[in-house]
N, C-alpha and C positions, 0 to 999 in steps of 0.2 A: 707542503702543498701537494695535493693529489692531482696527478695528471691522468686523465681518462679519455677514452674514445667516445665520440658523440656522432650519431648518424643524422645527417640533414638530407632527407630525400635519398638520392643515390650517392651522396658524397659523405665520406667518413672523415671527421676532423678530430684533432686533439684539443681537449678543453683544459684550461688552466684555472678555471673558476673555483673560488673557495666556497661560494654559496651553492647549496644544492637547489637545482631547478625543480619546482613542483610541477610545472606544466612544460611540456616539450615545445620548442619553438615551432610554430606552424610552417608547413611547407608552402611558402608564399607564392610559388608559381604553379601550384596545383590547379588553381582555377583556370589559368590559361591553357595548361596542358590537357586537362580533362575536357574543356570546352572544345578544343580543336579535335581531340580524339572522338568526341561525340559527333562532331560535324562530319568527319570522315566515315564513321560507322553508321550514323543515323540521319544526319542532316542531308547528305547527298541523296540517300534513299527517299527522304521526304520530298525533295525537289523533283526527282524523277517521277514519283507517284503523283505529285501535284499536277504535273504537266503531261500526264499519260491517262487516257489516250488523246492524241491530237486528231481531230476529226474534220474532214473537209466534205461539205455537202454540195450537191448540185442545186440548181435554181428551184427544182421541184421538191427540195427537202430531203432527197434520198442521199445516203452516204456514198461517197466515191472512194475515199482513201481513209484508212485508220492507221495511225502510226503510234506504236507503243514502246516505252522504254522498259527493259527487263533488268537482269542482274548487271551490276557494275563491278569493276575492280580497279584498285590503285596499284600500279606496278612498282617495281623497285626503282629507286631514284637513279638518275643518270650518273651522278657523282656523289661522293660523301659530303657531309656538311663541311668537314675540314678542307677538302679539296676545293669546294666552292668558295670558301673564304680566301684561300691562297691564290686561286685563279681569278683574275680580275674579270668582272662583268659576267659571272656565272651564277645562276639561280639554283638553289637547292630545291628541286621539285621532282615530281614523278608523273608519268603518263596516266591519264584517267580514260578508261575505255568502258563502254556500255553496250549491251546487246540490244538491238532494235529490231522490232518486227513490223513489217508493213503489210496490211491487208488491203487488197484491191477488190472492192465490191463488184466493179463492173466486169471483172474476170472470174466471176463465180467464187468470190472469197479466196482468190489466189494469195498465198502467203509467201513473202520474201523475208529472210532474216539475214542480219549482218552485224558485225561488231564494229562500232564506230569510235574513233579517237576523238575525245571531247576536250583535248587540250592538256596542258601540264598544270598540275596542282602543286603549289608550294608546300613543302613539308616543314613541320616545326622541329627545331633542334631540341636536344635534351635540356637546354637551359631556357626553353620557352620562347626563343626568338626565331626569326626567319632570316635566311640569307638571300637577299634580292640583289641581283647584279653584282655579286661579290661583297655587298655591304650588309652587315648584320642589323636587323631592325626588329623592333618590338611593337606590336599593335596595342594601342591604349584601349582599355575597356571603357564603356560609357555607362553613366548612371542616368536612367531614363524613367519616365512615368510608367508604372506597371499597367497593363491592360485592365480595365475595370470600369465601374460606374461610380462617378464622384459627384456629390452634392455639396454646394457651398452657399453661403449667405454673405452678400457683399453690400457695402454702403458707399455711394459715391460722395464727392465733395459737397453736393447739395443736400445730403442726408437721405437720398432715395435708396431704399432697400431693394435689392434684386436677388431672387432665388435663381441659382444656376445649377445646371447639371451637365457634365461632360462624359460622354460615352466613348471610351478609348479602346479600339481593337489593337492587336499586334500589327496587323497589316490591313489597310482599308480606310474607308471614309469615317471620319469622326462625326458624331452627332452632338450638338450643343444646344441645350434647352435654356430658356431664360424667361422669367416672369417677374414683373415689378410687384412689390407689395401693394395692397389696396390703399387708396388715398381718399381724402375727403375734399370735395370741391367747395366752392364759395358758399353754396347753399346748404352745406352740411350733409350732402348726400355722399354715400360711399361709392367710390369708383373702383371697379374691379378691372385689372389689366389682363389681357389675353396671355396665353402660353405660346411662345414662339419657339421655333427650332431652326438651326442651321445644319444642313447636311453637306458634308465635305467642305465646310468653311465657306459656303456660298451665302448669298443673300438669305436673310431669315424669312420664313413663312410660318403660318399658323400650324400648331401641332395637329390640329384637326385636318388640315390639308394632307399632311403626311399619313395620318391614319386612314383617310379616305383613299389615298393612293395604294395602300396595302390591302384594300378590299372592304373597309368599313365605311361604305359610301353614304349611308343614311344617318340623319341626325338621331333618329330613334335608336339606332344600333349603338351609337356612341353613348347616349344617355343610359341605355340598358347595361352597358359594360361598366361605365365609370360612375354611374349614379348622377343625381341632380346637383352637380357641383357648380357653384357660382363662377368659378374660373373657367370651367368647361363651357358654360353658357356664353361668357364673354368671348371665348375663343371661337366658338361656332358662329357667333354673330358677325365676326370679321370675314367669314367666307362669303364671297360673292357668287353670282350665277355660274361663272366659268369654273370656279373651284368645286362647286357642287356637281356640275354636269360632267366635267372631264378632269378629275383631280390628278390622274397620272400625267396628263399632258401639261398641266400647269406646273407640277413639280419638276417635270423634265425641262421645261423652259427656264426654270430658276437654276437648276443644277448645271444644265448644259447651255448656259447663256451664250447666245450668238451662233449656236450650231443649227444646222438644218433639221427641222422636226420631221420625223418619219414615223409611221405607225409601228414599224419594227423596233425602232429606237425607243419609243415610248413604252412599248410592251416589255422590253428587256431592261429598262432602266432600274427599277427597284430590285428585281432578282439579281441583276448584275452587281449592284452596289452592296447588298447585304447577304445574299444567299449563295453567291458563287465562291467556292472554296479557293479559287485562284486569285480572287480579288479581295476577299474578306476573311480574316482569320483572327480570332480572339485568343488563341493558344490555350493550352491546358491551364496555365496560371490565370488567364483571363476568365475562363469558364468558372474556375473556383471562386474568383472575386465577384463575378456577376451573381453567382448563386448565393454567396454569402450576403451580398447587399440586398438582393431582390427576393430571397426566400420568404414565404409567408410567415414561417415560424419566428424568424429573427425579427420580424417587424411587429409582432403582436405580443411578444413576451412582456408581461407586466402591464398590459393595456386593458382597460375596462371594456368588456364586451357590451355592445349596444343591442345585440340580438342573440338568441340561442344559436349554437353551432351544431348542426346535425350532419351526419354522413349521408351517403347515397341511399342507405336503407332506412333513413329516418331516425336513427339512434342519436340521442342527444349526447354530444361529446363534452360540451361546455355550456353552462347556462348564462343567460343574460345577467350582467352585473358582476360576474366573476372576472378575475385577472389570471389568465393562464400563466403557469410557470414554464420553465424550459421544456420539461418532459411533456406537459400537456400541449404546448404549442406545436411540438414536433409530432405528437399523436394526431393533431388536427391536420397538419400538412401531409403526413404520410397516409392519411385516409383518403387523399385525393381531393381535399377541399382546397380551392384556390382563391376564395374570396371570403372575407370576414368583415363585419361591421363593428367598429369600435368608437369610443368617444375621444375626440381630440382634446387638446389642452384648453381650447376655447369653449368646450362643452358641446360642440357640434358633432353630429354623427358623420364619421368618415369611413368610406369603403376602402379596405386594404386588399390589393390584388397581388398575388405572388406570380412567379414565373413558371408554375406548373411542374416543379421538380419534386422528386421524392427520394427517400433513402431506400436503396434496393434491399437493404437488410430487413426491412419491414415486409418484404414480399417473398423472400426465399429463405431457405434454411441455411444454405451454404454461405460462408463469408464472401461478400462481393469481391474482396481483393483477390481471391482465388480465381475469379472469373475475369480479372483484369480491370475491375471497376473500383476506382478510388474516389469518385465524386458522386454528387447527386445525379440522378438520371431523369431524363425528360419523360414524364408520365404518359402523355399521349403516344409517344413512340413505343414505350414499353407495352402498353395495352395493345397496340397494333401488331407488334411482332409476336405477342403471346396469343393472338386470336386463333382459336381452334386447337391450341395446345393443352394437354391435360396433365402429363406427367412432369415431375420436378426436373427430370433429366432433360426433357425436351426444352423446357423453359431456360435451363442453365445454358444449353447449347445455343439457343436463340440469342441469349445475351452475349455470348462469346462472339457470335457471328455478326452482331450489329452494334459493336462498341462505338463506332464513329457516329451512329445515329442516336444512340442513347445519351452520349456525352458529346454533343455537337460543338465544333469549334467555330460555327457560324452563329450569328445572333438569330433568335427565333422570334416569331410574332408575339409569343407570350412574354419574351424579354422586353420587347418594345412597349407592350401594354402595361407591364409592371413598372417600367421606367416612367411612363407618362403618369400613371397612378401615383407613384412616389412623389413626382413633382406637384401634383394636385394636393397631396396631403401635407406638404411642408408648411403651407400657409396656416394650417390648423394645428401645428405643433407635432405632427406625426412624421417621424423620420429623424435620422441622425445625420448631422453635417460632417464632412470629411475635411481633413487638412491635406491637400494635394501634395504638399512639400514634405510631409512626414515620411521618414525612411520606410515605414511599413507600406507606403504606396509607391515606393521606388524599387527598381530592380537593376541588376548589373547585366549589361549586354556585353558578353565577352567576345573574344576574337571569332569563335566558331559561329555564333549567331550573326555577327556583323558580316562575315563573309557569305553566309547563307543568304542573308537579305540581299546582298549585291548580286549574287548568282541568280536569284529569282528574277531580278530586273533583266539580266542577260537572257534568261530562258524566255521571258515574256517577249523580248525582241526577236529571239530565234523562232518562237512559235508563230509569230506574225509573219515572218519571212517564209516559213515552211508552208503555211496556208496559202500565201500568195503564189508560191511556186506550184502548189498542187492545183490551184485554179487554172493555170495555163499549161498543165501537163496532161497529155493523153495517157490512157491506161496502159497502152503498149510501151510507152517510154518511161514509165514510173520506176525509179530506182531510189533506194534509201539514201545513198551518197549524193544523189542529185538534189534531194530535198533538204538535207541537213547541212547548214553552214554554221560552224561553231564559233565564228569570229565574234558575234555579239557576246557570247559567254566568256571567251578568253579575254576580250577587251575589258569587260567588267572586272575580271580577276586582276589583270595588270593595273587597271586604274585604282583598285582598292589598295593593293600593296605599294603602289607608288605614291599614294596620297595620305595613307593612314598611319604612317610610321611615327615613332617617338623621336 
């Protein structure tokens, strides 16, 4: 028998096995440890950046106070992990401090700076556990739905087929579309059902009402974008006078049911739900899955074209009747073409609309990864930041400086239009259904992400308290420590570790 040493992570053991191991035993706690390390190094930075700056404005709209979070540091722990285990009711943690800058506009942009104690952050031991009040605990990872756009076809007990779409962000309001398949009435006439949508799981409204609320107010505009779809006609027919004249107000009444309606609230409703980075985040994974599902190229591969496809200069890229392969489909998309007409499985002409993204590699010589781009980029944003630029170096630098705009973590108007268009095409056999329970559509939320999510809630409460204090504070009395109360954050941290143990 051969006795030999085997390394398991940081632990060395003696192995008495006779059979030679082909694959090394995986380091099973690596996921937990790497997740928490990433939280301490990047997750905290993301939170501080997300809630910075905090701006308080006067009644006339002028800024009074601007509070910004700067560099942070996690200090050495109070006690060692071993000491915390042996000493009863002691938590293995370390102080978190962050530099804060307060700009007082009413004092000629007077700047005050200070380092603030943000509470104690529990630290992970070498074995992937935490020591909370002297007891060792392990946080259980969660298996959740991955952010993305998912289309399904369901049949109820009465045999009624319903096409459904669920738009899932990492943080923020869900959108859920549904439309019943066409039926035949007693007279033999085909009845087309409207397309409905639920925003933030509230009462359903017509999809056309939501589209009007984001600025597409006229029927002609909707027909121009989506084409003469029977489903769209049935949906628009459901909109009454109120929905047509003041769609933002009608959508606000549905989403904020029971709340007092104000002009300010109505105006801020849609931007607050979908475009505010503090309230809506699809994450990098979500952006990848959004693009994979909604990209024009992925939707027209192998489909028969109902019209010639020409670029902005009039050059024919694909002729009517042909079926684009993978390379040709991406050539069409990267040319900036965002809409193509194809034949559905029922023989009808269907307009396919993408989400206006392109592969940056088709526009620059350098590898996009060298510029920090690993996803498709939003073409309208790319054209805007390149406006007036001539050299390759200038364009590359512009890409580096605008990564968050080119690969946005918020849903775009083009995303919404493409999602609605995808729903309209399903009835004609255009589109692919998803299995929401498939592991490819699931992801693991490890301890670092779980704690970051809870801390976001604490920061939201703290931000609200800061603005309330700023509202009642004179410029002469403004102090950083007077504005910041870290109790909402520390309370969320304690609640997380006291309730999420194994």
